[in-house]
C-alpha positions in Angstrom: 19.4 7.5 9.8 20.1 8.4 13.4 20.4 11.9 14.7 20.0 14.0 17.8 16.5 14.8 16.6 15.3 11.4 15.6 15.9 9.5 18.8 14.9 6.0 19.7 12.8 6.7 22.8 9.0 6.5 23.1 6.5 9.3 22.5 7.4 12.5 24.5 4.9 12.7 27.4 4.2 16.4 26.6 2.4 15.4 23.4 -1.3 14.8 23.7 -3.0 12.1 21.7 -4.9 14.7 19.8 -1.7 16.7 19.0 0.0 13.6 17.8 -2.8 12.4 15.5 -3.7 15.9 14.2 -0.2 17.3 14.1 0.7 21.0 13.9 -1.3 23.4 11.8 1.9 24.4 10.1 3.8 21.2 10.7 6.5 19.9 8.3 7.9 22.0 5.5 4.7 23.5 4.0 1.0 23.8 4.6 -0.3 23.5 1.0 1.3 21.1 -1.4 0.5 19.0 -4.4 -0.8 21.1 -7.4 0.9 20.6 -10.7 2.7 23.7 -11.9 1.4 23.2 -15.4 -1.1 24.0 -16.8 -1.8 27.4 -15.2 -5.3 26.5 -14.0 -3.8 24.0 -11.7 -2.2 26.6 -9.4 -4.0 27.3 -6.1 -1.8 29.8 -4.4 1.8 30.8 -3.5 2.6 27.8 -1.2 3.1 25.3 -4.0 5.7 22.6 -4.1 8.6 23.0 -6.5 7.8 21.2 -9.7 10.6 20.1 -11.9 9.8 19.3 -15.6 11.8 18.6 -18.7 14.4 15.9 -19.5 17.3 16.8 -17.2 17.1 17.0 -13.4 19.4 17.7 -10.5 18.3 16.1 -7.2 20.1 16.5 -3.9 19.4 14.2 -0.9 20.1 15.7 2.5 18.8 16.0 6.0 16.1 18.5 6.7 14.7 19.7 10.1 10.9 19.1 10.4 8.3 19.4 13.1 5.0 17.7 12.6 3.9 17.1 16.2 5.7 19.7 18.3 8.9 17.6 18.5 11.8 18.6 16.3 13.2 15.8 14.1 15.4 15.4 11.0 13.9 14.0 7.8 15.6 12.9 4.6 14.6 15.3 1.9 15.0 15.8 -1.8 16.0 19.3 -2.8 14.9 20.5 0.7 11.4 19.2 0.5 9.3 16.5 2.1 7.7 15.1 -0.1 10.4 15.7 -2.7 9.6 17.8 -5.7 7.0 16.7 -8.2 8.8 15.4 -11.3 7.0 15.8 -14.6 8.2 13.8 -17.6 6.8 13.2 -21.0 6.3 9.8 -22.7 8.7 9.3 -25.6 11.5 11.3 -24.2 14.7 10.3 -22.4 15.3 11.6 -18.9 18.6 12.2 -17.1 18.6 12.6 -13.4 21.8 13.5 -11.5 21.3 12.5 -7.8 23.8 13.9 -5.2 24.0 12.2 -1.8 24.6 14.8 1.0 23.9 12.2 3.8 26.4 10.5 6.0 25.2 7.1 4.8 24.5 5.5 1.4 21.2 6.3 -0.4 19.3 5.5 -3.5 16.2 6.4 -5.5 13.9 3.8 -7.0 11.5 4.9 -9.8 8.4 2.9 -8.7 6.5 1.3 -11.5 8.7 2.7 -14.2 9.9 0.3 -17.1 13.7 0.9 -17.4 17.0 -0.9 -17.7 17.9 -3.0 -14.6 20.9 -0.8 -13.9 18.7 2.3 -13.5 16.2 0.7 -11.1 17.9 2.0 -8.0 17.9 -1.0 -5.6 21.2 -1.4 -3.7 22.6 -4.9 -3.8 20.3 -5.9 -6.6 20.6 -3.5 -9.5 23.4 -1.1 -8.5 25.7 -0.5 -5.5 23.9 2.5 -4.1 25.0 6.1 -3.9 27.8 6.6 -1.4 28.0 9.8 0.8 29.3 12.7 -1.3 28.8 10.9 -4.6 26.7 11.7 -7.6 24.8 9.0 -9.5 23.3 9.6 -12.9 20.1 7.8 -13.9 19.3 7.9 -17.7 16.6 6.0 -19.4 13.8 6.3 -22.0 10.3 7.1 -20.8 8.0 4.4 -22.2 4.8 5.0 -20.4 2.5 7.7 -19.0 0.4 8.2 -15.9 0.8 8.7 -12.1 3.8 7.1 -10.4 6.2 8.0 -7.6 9.8 7.6 -6.4 11.4 6.7 -3.1 14.5 5.4 -1.4 15.4 1.7 -1.4 18.1 2.2 1.2 17.5 1.2 4.9 14.5 2.9 6.4 14.9 6.2 4.4 11.5 5.7 2.8 10.0 6.1 6.3 12.0 9.2 7.1 10.9 11.3 4.1 12.7 10.3 1.0 9.8 10.0 -1.5 8.1 12.2 -4.1 5.5 12.1 -6.8 6.0 11.6 -10.5 3.6 12.5 -13.3 4.2 11.4 -16.9 2.3 13.2 -19.6 1.2 11.0 -22.5 2.8 11.5 -25.9 -0.6 12.5 -27.2 -3.4 14.2 -25.2 -4.8 12.9 -21.9 -7.6 10.4 -22.4 -9.6 12.1 -19.6 -10.1 15.8 -19.6 -10.0 17.8 -16.4 -10.0 21.5 -15.4 -7.8 21.0 -12.4 -5.2 18.4 -11.7 -3.7 17.6 -8.2 -1.4 15.1 -6.8 -2.6 13.8 -3.4 0.2 11.9 -1.8 -0.4 10.0 1.5 2.4 9.2 3.9 2.9 8.1 7.5 5.4 10.1 9.6 6.9 8.9 12.9 9.0 10.8 15.4 10.6 7.4 16.4 13.7 6.1 14.8 12.4 3.4 12.3 15.1 1.0 13.4 13.7 1.3 16.9 10.2 0.5 15.5 11.5 -2.5 13.8 13.3 -3.7 16.9 10.0 -3.3 18.9 8.1 -5.3 16.3 10.6 -8.1 16.5 10.2 -8.2 20.3 6.4 -7.6 20.5 4.6 -7.5 17.2 1.4 -6.1 18.6 3.1 -3.3 20.5 1.5 -0.5 18.4 -2.0 -2.2 18.3 -4.3 -0.4 20.7 -7.4 -1.9 19.1 -7.4 -5.3 20.7 -10.7 -6.8 21.9 -11.6 -5.7 25.3 -13.8 -6.9 28.2 -16.9 -5.0 26.8 -16.3 -6.6 23.5 -16.3 -10.0 25.1 -19.5 -9.2 27.1 -21.2 -8.1 23.9 -20.2 -11.4 22.1 -21.3 -13.4 25.1 -24.7 -11.7 25.1 -25.2 -12.2 21.4 -23.7 -15.7 21.0 -23.7 -17.3 24.4 -20.9 -17.6 26.9 -19.6 -20.9 25.6 -19.3 -19.7 22.0 -17.6 -16.4 23.0 -15.1 -18.4 25.1 -14.4 -20.7 22.3 -13.7 -17.8 19.9 -11.2 -16.3 22.3 -9.6 -19.7 22.9 -9.2 -20.2 19.2 -7.4 -16.9 18.6 -5.3 -17.3 21.7 -4.1 -20.8 20.7 -3.1 -19.4 17.3 -1.3 -16.5 19.0 -3.2 -14.3 16.6 -5.6 -11.4 17.0 -8.7 -10.7 14.9 -7.7 -7.0 15.2 -4.3 -7.3 13.6 -5.0 -5.1 10.6 -1.6 -3.4 10.4 1.7 -3.5 12.3 2.3 0.2 13.0 -0.6 2.4 13.9 -1.6 6.0 14.7 -0.1 5.4 18.2 3.2 6.5 16.6 2.2 7.6 13.1 1.0 11.1 12.1 -0.7 10.7 8.7 0.2 13.3 6.1 -1.5 14.5 2.9 1.0 16.2 0.5 3.3 16.7 3.5 0.6 18.4 5.6 -0.8 17.1 8.9 -4.6 16.8 9.4 -4.4 20.1 11.3 -2.5 21.8 8.5 -5.2 20.9 6.1 -3.8 20.7 2.6 -6.2 22.5 0.3 -6.9 22.2 -3.5 -9.0 24.9 -5.1 -11.8 24.5 -7.6 -14.7 26.5 -9.2 -18.1 24.9 -9.0 -18.8 22.8 -12.1 -15.2 22.0 -12.8 -13.8 18.5 -13.3 -11.0 17.9 -10.8 -8.5 15.1 -11.3 -6.9 13.8 -8.1 -3.9 11.6 -8.4 -3.8 9.6 -5.2 -0.4 8.0 -4.3 0.1 5.9 -1.2 3.7 6.7 -0.5 3.6 5.5 3.1 6.0 3.1 4.5 3.6 0.8 6.3 0.0 2.0 6.0 -3.2 1.3 4.1 -5.8 4.0 3.7 -9.5 4.0 2.9 -10.3 7.1 1.0 -13.5 9.0 0.4 -14.8 12.6 -0.1 -18.2 12.9 1.6 -20.6 14.6 -0.7 -18.8 13.6 -3.9 -18.7 10.5 -6.1 -15.2 9.3 -7.2 -14.8 8.2 -10.8 -11.7 6.1 -10.9 -10.0 6.5 -14.3 -6.5 5.1 -13.7 -4.8 2.5 -11.5 -1.1 2.3 -11.1 -0.6 4.8 -13.9 -2.7 2.8 -16.4 -6.0 4.1 -17.8 -9.0 2.0 -16.8 -12.6 2.0 -17.9 -14.2 4.7 -15.6 -15.9 3.3 -12.6 -17.8 5.4 -10.0 -17.5 4.6 -6.3 -17.9 6.2 -2.9 -14.6 4.9 -1.5 -11.5 3.0 -2.3 -8.8 1.3 -0.3 -5.3 2.1 -1.5 -2.4 -0.2 -0.5 1.1 1.0 0.1 2.7 1.9 -3.2 -0.5 1.9 -5.3 -1.8 4.9 -7.2 -5.4 5.7 -8.3 -6.5 8.7 -10.4 -10.1 9.8 -9.8 -12.3 12.5 -11.2 -14.6 14.5 -9.0 -17.1 17.1 -10.1 -18.1 19.5 -7.2 -21.1 21.6 -8.3 -21.7 23.5 -5.1 -20.0 26.5 -3.7 -18.8 24.7 -0.6 -15.8 22.8 0.8 -15.3 19.0 0.8 -13.1 17.0 3.1 -10.7 14.6 1.4 -10.6 11.9 4.1 -8.1 9.0 4.2 -8.5 6.9 7.3 -6.0 4.2 8.2 -7.0 0.6 7.8 -7.0 0.1 11.6 -8.9 3.3 12.2 -6.2 4.6 14.5 -5.8 7.9 12.6 -6.3 9.7 9.3 -4.9 12.0 6.7 -7.1 14.9 5.7 -7.3 17.7 3.2 -9.9 19.9 1.6 -11.3 20.8 -1.8 -12.7 24.3 -1.7 -13.6 27.3 -3.8 -11.5 29.6 -1.6 -8.4 29.2 0.6 -9.1 28.8 4.3 -12.4 27.0 3.9 -13.1 23.7 5.7 -15.7 21.0 5.9 -16.8 18.5 8.6 -14.3 15.7 9.2 -16.3 12.4 9.3 -16.0 10.1 12.3 -13.8 7.1 11.7 -15.5 3.8 10.9 -15.5 1.0 13.5 -12.3 -1.0 14.0 -12.2 -3.9 11.5 -12.4 -7.4 12.9 -11.1 -10.3 10.9 -13.5 -13.1 10.1 -13.1 -16.8 9.1 -12.9 -15.6 5.5 -9.7 -13.8 6.3 -8.4 -17.0 8.0 -9.6 -19.8 5.9 -10.4 -18.4 2.5 -12.7 -20.4 0.2 -13.5 -22.8 3.1 -15.4 -20.0 4.8 -17.1 -18.4 1.7 -20.1 -20.6 1.6 -19.0 -22.9 -1.2 -19.6 -26.1 0.6 -22.6 -27.8 2.3 -23.5 -26.1 5.5 -21.0 -23.3 5.1 -23.2 -20.5 3.9 -22.9 -17.3 6.0 -19.4 -18.0 7.2 -18.1 -14.9 5.5 -20.3 -12.7 7.6 -18.8 -13.3 11.0 -16.0 -14.8 12.9 -17.8 -18.1 13.7 -16.9 -18.0 17.4 -18.4 -21.5 18.0 -15.7 -23.2 15.9 -12.8 -24.6 18.0 -9.3 -25.3 16.9 -9.9 -29.0 16.2 -12.7 -28.4 13.8 -10.8 -25.6 12.1 -7.8 -27.9 11.7 -10.0 -30.5 10.1 -11.3 -28.0 7.6 -7.9 -26.8 6.8 -6.8 -30.3 5.8 -9.9 -31.2 3.8 -11.3 -33.3 6.5 -14.9 -32.1 6.6 -17.0 -35.0 5.5 -19.7 -34.2 3.0 -18.2 -30.9 2.1 -18.5 -29.9 -1.6 -14.9 -29.1 -2.7 -15.9 -28.3 -6.3 -14.9 -24.9 -7.5 -12.2 -24.6 -4.9 -8.5 -24.3 -5.8 -6.1 -26.3 -3.7 -2.9 -24.5 -2.8 0.5 -26.2 -3.3 2.6 -25.5 -0.3 6.4 -25.7 -0.6 8.2 -28.2 1.8 9.9 -25.2 3.4 6.6 -24.1 4.8 6.3 -27.1 7.2 8.1 -27.7 10.5 9.1 -24.0 10.2 9.0 -21.7 13.2 8.7 -18.8 10.8 5.3 -20.0 9.5 2.3 -20.0 11.8 -0.5 -21.0 9.5 -1.4 -22.4 6.1 -4.4 -21.8 3.9 -5.1 -25.0 1.8 -8.1 -23.6 -0.1 -7.6 -19.8 -0.6 -10.4 -17.7 -2.0 -10.0 -16.5 -5.6 -12.6 -13.8 -5.8 -11.5 -10.2 -6.6 -14.8 -8.5 -5.5 -14.1 -8.3 -1.8 -13.3 -4.8 -0.6 -11.7 -6.3 2.5 -12.1 -6.2 6.3 -13.6 -3.0 7.5 -15.2 -2.1 4.2 -17.6 -5.0 3.7 -21.3 -4.0 3.7 -20.6 -0.5 5.0 -23.4 1.1 3.0 -21.0 2.7 0.5 -19.9 1.6 -2.9 -16.3 0.5 -2.5 -13.8 -0.2 -5.3 -12.5 -3.7 -5.7 -10.1 -5.2 -8.3 -13.1 -6.8 -9.9 -14.2 -3.3 -10.9 -11.0 -2.4 -12.7 -10.5 -3.1 -16.4 -7.5 -1.6 -18.1 -8.4 0.1 -21.4 -7.0 -1.7 -24.4 -6.7 -5.0 -22.5 -3.5 -7.0 -22.2 -0.2 -5.9 -23.7 0.3 -9.5 -24.7 -3.1 -10.8 -25.7 -1.8 -13.7 -27.9 1.1 -14.9 -25.7 0.4 -18.4 -24.3 1.5 -19.0 -20.7 4.7 -21.1 -20.7 5.0 -21.7 -17.0 3.4 -21.3 -13.7 5.3 -20.0 -10.6 3.4 -20.4 -7.3 4.7 -18.5 -4.3 3.1 -18.3 -0.8 3.1 -15.2 1.4 4.1 -16.6 4.8 4.9 -15.4 8.2 4.8 -15.7 11.9 3.0 -12.8 13.4 4.1 -13.3 17.0 7.8 -13.5 15.9 7.4 -10.8 13.2 8.9 -13.0 10.5 7.7 -12.5 7.0 8.7 -14.5 3.9 7.9 -16.2 0.6 7.3 -20.0 1.0 8.6 -19.8 4.6 12.1 -18.6 3.5 13.3 -15.2 4.4 15.4 -13.2 1.9 18.8 -13.8 3.5 18.3 -17.6 3.1 16.4 -17.6 -0.3 17.6 -18.4 -3.7 16.7 -16.1 -6.6 13.5 -16.7 -8.6 14.3 -17.3 -12.2 12.1 -15.9 -15.0 13.4 -17.4 -18.3 13.8 -14.5 -20.8 11.1 -14.2 -23.4 8.7 -16.5 -21.6 5.1 -15.5 -20.6 4.6 -16.6 -17.0 1.7 -16.9 -14.7 2.6 -15.9 -11.1 0.4 -17.4 -8.5 0.4 -15.7 -5.1 -1.3 -17.4 -2.2 -1.5 -15.5 1.1 -1.2 -17.8 4.0 -1.3 -15.0 6.5 -4.1 -12.9 8.0 -2.6 -9.6 6.9 -2.8 -7.7 3.5 0.5 -7.7 1.5 1.1 -5.3 -1.4 3.5 -7.2 -3.6 5.7 -5.2 -6.0 7.6 -6.7 -9.0 10.2 -4.3 -10.3 10.8 -3.8 -14.0 7.8 -5.6 -15.4 4.0 -5.2 -15.5 1.8 -7.6 -13.5 -1.4 -8.3 -15.5 -3.9 -9.6 -13.0 -6.3 -12.3 -14.1 -9.9 -12.7 -13.2 -10.9 -15.9 -11.3 -11.7 -17.5 -14.7 -8.3 -16.6 -16.1 -9.3 -13.6 -18.2 -7.3 -10.4 -18.3 -8.5 -8.0 -15.6 -6.2 -5.1 -14.9 -2.5 -4.1 -15.3 -0.6 -3.0 -12.2 2.8 -2.6 -10.7 1.7 -3.4 -7.1 -0.7 -6.2 -6.4 -2.5 -6.3 -3.0 -3.2 -9.8 -1.8 -5.8 -10.0 0.9 -5.7 -12.5 3.8 -6.3 -16.1 2.7 -6.6 -15.0 -1.0 -5.1 -16.4 -4.2 -4.3 -13.9 -6.9 -2.8 -14.8 -10.3 -1.2 -12.5 -12.8 0.8 -12.8 -16.0 4.3 -11.4 -16.5 6.1 -11.1 -19.8 9.8 -11.7 -18.9 11.1 -9.2 -21.4 13.3 -7.2 -19.0 16.8 -8.7 -18.7 18.7 -8.4 -15.4 18.1 -8.7 -11.7 15.0 -7.2 -10.1 13.6 -6.8 -6.6 10.3 -8.5 -5.7 8.9 -7.8 -2.3 6.1 -6.8 0.0 5.9 -3.0 0.0 5.2 -2.8 3.7 8.6 -1.6 4.7 8.9 -3.5 7.9 7.7 -6.8 6.3 10.3 -6.3 3.5 13.0 -5.9 6.1 11.7 -8.9 8.1 12.3 -11.1 5.0 9.4 -10.9 2.5 11.7 -10.1 -0.4 13.2 -12.1 -3.3 15.5 -11.4 -6.2 14.1 -12.2 -9.6 16.6 -12.9 -12.4 15.5 -12.6 -16.0 18.0 -14.3 -18.2 
């Protein structure tokens, strides 16, 4: 969407860096958002979002003036709100949603993680034609699940400009986990720039928004610790690959203001509690292109659900939430004091922030952001750098600056004499990955472990959630279904060219992926890049397997770390055409998208 407010220029010079990161104290459309309207104990004050519950809904999509940073812009809102209203459904009912488009361009709503008929999924060009300006589209489908989910546009860049909202589905029976208070905590990334302008910038200079590159002091520190020759070799290796060990994310806090329930850090969204209460926080990463590392200093987080599905409770200090994932946590504040809900971006360029407090207006110290993550050989070479072979121990603890490109190439092609390859899984690269300017690296032996919290969270002194900690209650939905076929896909790209794809083929040139109806498939995802990718399969659950092939956790969005191999089972029981893509919006638009046909 283009407008006189949302222009394509760079940041206005009158905005200070602090103002841009913190935002306005009353920026956006409200200062306190997120509490569920029912039951009554969830209310915190008069400034609550509108909550729509029942079985029939009227939603209107239109432009809305907003101001998060001191610069007026137009957002795309649902019923005059950013985020849109919280929708509350109940498992076992049928919902009807009438969506009116008041924009000057087509729009859509995708019900993320919801099992429904293909025609109701809301992806233009895949499952329906979209909603034209002035038209009304009616979604109608049975509600077959419960938990925390969300909805967002699948048209253009509208997801970046505000068209998103939360969705809570009550179970047909009682909640498995009791709580005295219940809040949605939605995380988003707002930019004053036109998203089309951001995408054009990334295509021309992919590291434009990365202000965390290694500096001369970093080089001097490496030279002091490792020696001048080793430090120079490390820099030469990264330069030859045209990659950066600080490429954690494409779009940073240089242009983003991070929001919590629509509130800037300065606005300080607040959820109330009384000491001794159990508080359920339903975290949703509804951002377009951001990962967040979430903690509440002074409180333990007991994770009780992932992507809407109940899991065996696991207590942690912190968790990383990829774009489109949801996590439900229980906290139990016992003291009469405020606690900061802190969600720092993966590249440490900014944060979203809110407060849990006994009274409105209270605040707590905001922790300093952690050091900027630096990628290591584990993030480049996977199992080759995990210590599985002779003489390789310790490689996962540093970037191995003494290794030059020739030695790395030898390792990548299995040429290290004497290396124990047992226990490693060799990737099967498609022919389309080779001699391809859209592919800048291959990982021949990806790592298969699920217990790595990821770059920036390793060995930080806190207990950090990993996929290995998650166990869906009740196990697999299909415990006795044998796997009938394996489908291996590689997440590929060229960082310098900002090309992202599956198997080296961008969406516009790709054929659909076929899931034969009724089959029980194993999808194998191998990440040949040095960036995280949250992969979302529409319409069906993804049942992640442990490294030894046992059921682990059921999810709708699977984060695949750099140089990692993740497998999951899919029961192809949803007929129709479905979207399958990276949920980083700019990666999706750059080509990491496929159509899945179940027939």
